[in-house]
N, C-alpha and C positions, 0 to 999 in steps of 0.2 A: 654357946648357951646364952650369952648376953643378948644376942639378936633375937633368939626365941622368946626370951622373957620380955624384951622391949616391945615386940609386936604381938605378944600373946599367941605364939604359934605352938601347936602340939609337937611332941617330940619326934613324930614321924612324918610331918607334913611335907618337908622337902624331899624325903625319900619317896613318898607316895607320888608327889608331883613328877619327879624324875622318871619313875617307872611308867606312870600313866602317859607321859609325853613321849617316852621312848617307844612304847607300844603303839601309841597313836600315830606317830610319824613313820615308823619303820615296819609296823605290823609283824614283827618277829618276836614271838613269845619266847622262843629258845634263847635268842640273844639277850633279851631283857632279863630272863631268869639267870643266865650266866653272869651278866654284869651286876645284877642286884643281889646275887647269892640266895635266890629263892628257887623254889621248884616251879616248873611250868604250870602245875596244877594251881598253885597259889596265885601266879600271875593271871591265869585265866579266870579264876574265881574273883579276884579283887581289882584287877586293872584293865582287863579287856573291855573295849568299848566305853571307857570312862570319858574319853574326850574324842572330838572329831579329828580327822586328819588335818583339816584346815587349821583348827586351833593349835594342834601340835606343831605344824609347820611354822606358824607364827611364833610359838614359844621358842623353838630352836634358833630363831633369828634375833632373839633379844640380846642386846649388847649394852655395855655400860654407857651412861650419858656422855655425850660429846664424841662418841665413836660410831662407826657404822661398818657393816659388812661390805666387802667388795662385791660389786655386781657379778663378778665371775664365780662367786661362791654359790654352787647349786647342788641339788640332790640328784644323784644319778646312780642307778643300780643299788638303791638302798643305802647309799653313803653320801655324805656331803663332801664335795670336791671343789677344786678351783678350775673353772673353765667348763665349757660344754653347754648343754641345754638342760633345762629343768624337767624332771619327771612329772611335776605337778601341772605344767601347762604347755610343755613342748617348746617354749619360747626361750631364746637366748636371753639371759639376764645381763 
């Protein structure tokens, strides 16, 4: 709660961001509904097409300052895994 107050964030901003970015990156309304505890109808109504796939992919690569993701961390078959080629550009990272 202290972080919310410090940065003047609404009570559900982080939840909305998580769901929007989950749907944006993985395009699975069912998975997002299951993980967020919402119905698929609510996800479709409020979170579908809120962000672009590119924006969502960038979001899921955010890491704390001073750290970085390994180049082998790629998205494949709708999941992030270590090793392989990326779904987004077909190139080995």
